[in-house]
N, C-alpha and C positions, 0 to 999 in steps of 0.2 A: 118817609122816614130813611135816615142814613143808615147804611150798614157796611160792614167790613169791606165787601168787594169795593163799594164806592169809594171808601178811604184809601185803598190802596191803589186803586187806578188813577184817582185824582193826584195824589203825592207822585206816582211814577210819572204821569203827563208833566206835572210841574218840573221834575227832575229832568226830563228829557229836553224840555223847552229851554231850561237853563243852560245845558251842556252842549245842545246841537248848534252847529254853525248855521243859523238861519238869520236871514236880513230880509229887507223890504223887496228884494227881487225874487224871493224864494216862492215857489208855487206848492201850495199844500191841498191836499184832497181829503175831506173829511167823509170817507165812503161808508154808507149806512149810518149817516149822522142821527137817524131817528128824532128825538124831541130836542137834540143838542143839550144834553146833560152837562158837557164840558165846554159851553159856548164861552163862559167866562175866561177860560184859559187861552182860547185860540188867539185874540188879539195881541197877547204877549209874544207871539211867534214872529210879528213883525212881516209877515208874508201875505201873499195873495191866497185868501182860503175859499175853495170850491166845496160847498155842502151839496151832498148827493146822497139819494136814497132811492129805492124802489117804489116807494110810496111817500105822500106828504104827511108828515107828522110835526112840522113846524112852519112857521110863516115864512122863514128865511131860506128855505130849500132854494138851491140855484138850478138844479136839474134832477130829472128821474133817471136813473141809472141802475141796471142789473150787474151785479158784481160778476156774474158769470160770462157777460159779454159787454164790457165797459165801451162806452161810445166816445173814448178819447183816443187821441193820437199817440202813437209809440213814444216813449221817453218824455211824457208830457209833466211830470211832477218831480219835485225834490223830496217831498214828504208825503206819505200816506197814512192817514191814522184810520184803523180798522178796529174798532173798539165794541166787543160783545157782539160781534156779527157772525163769526165763524159756525157756530154752533146752529145757525138758521139757513145754512146754504145747502141745497140739495146736492151740489157737486163741488166741494170744498177745493179740489184738485185743479178744477177748471178756473174757478174764481182767483186762485193763487197764481196760477198761470197768466192771467189777465192783469193783476196786480203787478207782476213781475214786467210785463210788456209796458206798461203806462209809466213805471217808475224810472227814473233816470239812472243811469249807471253811477253808483256811489251814493244814491239816494237811500232814505231810510223808510222802513216800513215799521210802524208802531202798532202791534196788534196785542189785543187782550181778549181772553175767553174764559168761561166758567169751567169747572171740573165738578166738584161736588156740590152741586146747585139744583134748585127745584125746577120741574118742567115749567116752562113759561112761554108765553106768545104761541099758544095752542092754536092750530096744530103745527105750527113752522118751527118746531124744536127738534132737530134731527141728531146731533152729535155731541159727545164729550170726549174731547181729545186730551191726551196725556202730552206732556212736553216733547216726548220722544216722537209722538205722531205729528205734531206740528213742525218740529224740527224736519222731519223727513219731508213733509211738504215743501217747506221752505228750500232745503238743499236741492230738491229736484227742479227749483226754478231759480237758481243761482243767487239765492237770498241765505245769509249767513248771520246766525244769532250773535249779536256782540253784547247782549246783556238779557239776563232773565231773573224775574222776581216771582216767587210764589206768594200766593195771597193766603198767608197764614199756614198753619199746620194743623195737627189733630186737635189742638185746643181751640182754634178759631173755628173748626167745624163744629165740635160739640157746643161751644159757645152759642154759635148761630142757630143750631137745632133747638137748643133749651130756650133762646130768645124768641123763636118762632113759635113753639108750644105755649109760652107765657102770652104772647100776643093774640095767638089764636083763641086761648081761653078768655083772655080780656075782651076780646071782640064779641065772643059768644055771649058773655054775661052782659054786655052792653046792649044786646038786642032783646034782652029780657025787660019787659015793659017797665016794671018797678025799679028794677036795678038801673036800667040805662038812664032813667032821669036824675036818680042821686049818685050814681056811680060814674058818671063821665069824668069828674075832677080825679077820681081815683085811677081811671083807665090813663088819663093823660099823664099822671104821676109815673105809672108804671112805664110808659112809652119814654119819658124823660130818663128815668134810671136806666133803661136798656141802652138807650142811646149813649149815656155816660159811660156803661160799662163796655160798650163796643169800642169807643174811643181810647178807653184806657187799655184794653187788649191790644188795639193796634199800636199805640205809641210804645208799650211794653215789649212787643214782639217784632215790630217791623224790620229792625236792623240786626236780627239774628242772622248768623252766618249761613245756616242751613236754608235760609228763606231768600237768599241773595247769592247763589251758586255762581262760581266762575265759568261753568260750563252747564250744558245741558245733562241732567242726571247727576250733577255733582252733589256731595255732603249727603247721600241718601243712604249711606252705609252705617252700620252700628247702632246700638239702641237709642242714641238721641237723633241721628239722621233719619232713622226711619219713621220719626214722627212727621215728617215732611211727605211721606207717602199718601198723607191725607192733606189735601189742600183745597181751598174753595175755588181757586182759578190761577191763572198765570198772566203776567204782563211781560212783553218781549220787545226788545228793538232788534230788528234785523236790517242788515245793510246789504244792498246790491251789489255784486262784483262789478269793479270798474271795467273791465274788459267786455266788449260786446260780442266777442268771438264766441 
């Protein structure tokens, strides 16, 4: 089922693909590609895409790679996609150093990660980073944030929690023998309504200024800005410094 995180990530990737200077000669690494939830977006990048992960979760996997010790030559890629992987790394600093090493000078890192989000992929869920924490990881490895988007604010967080409570209750009722038989259409209707409400939330708030700051930590002051102290997660475009010195 679709969720707010998915809506924000897909929109962010589409906008990046439209704006980035990528052609058929570009080399793109989808690091930690998982089940390839963004597979339909990648062909639009018109480049050579390498799909890599530490284990096989899709049929199109090109190679097994540990982000802490990537088996690629230095300066191999023009773009690296690193979506919803950071929280699962035992040593994020080492992984970021490897990403910087294999990214070409002037290349782009597109990184997304959750913040206020449920524990998942147990037991390999280690960290929740603020935008300041990831900015420091990037800065230490000559990567500089050129765009940051927060995935909703306190309203998105509350909306998501309420939706999860409703879905959990519906799932519980569905498992009751007599209700499960007659109540499945009702549960389907609940899911459809929730999905519609999430899409409405996304379209209503996604272009709000405080969710698209000009810099890390931007627009967080004042009674309105502090709404963004609560966020589901982040999407960031970082660029590697041109100089190799």
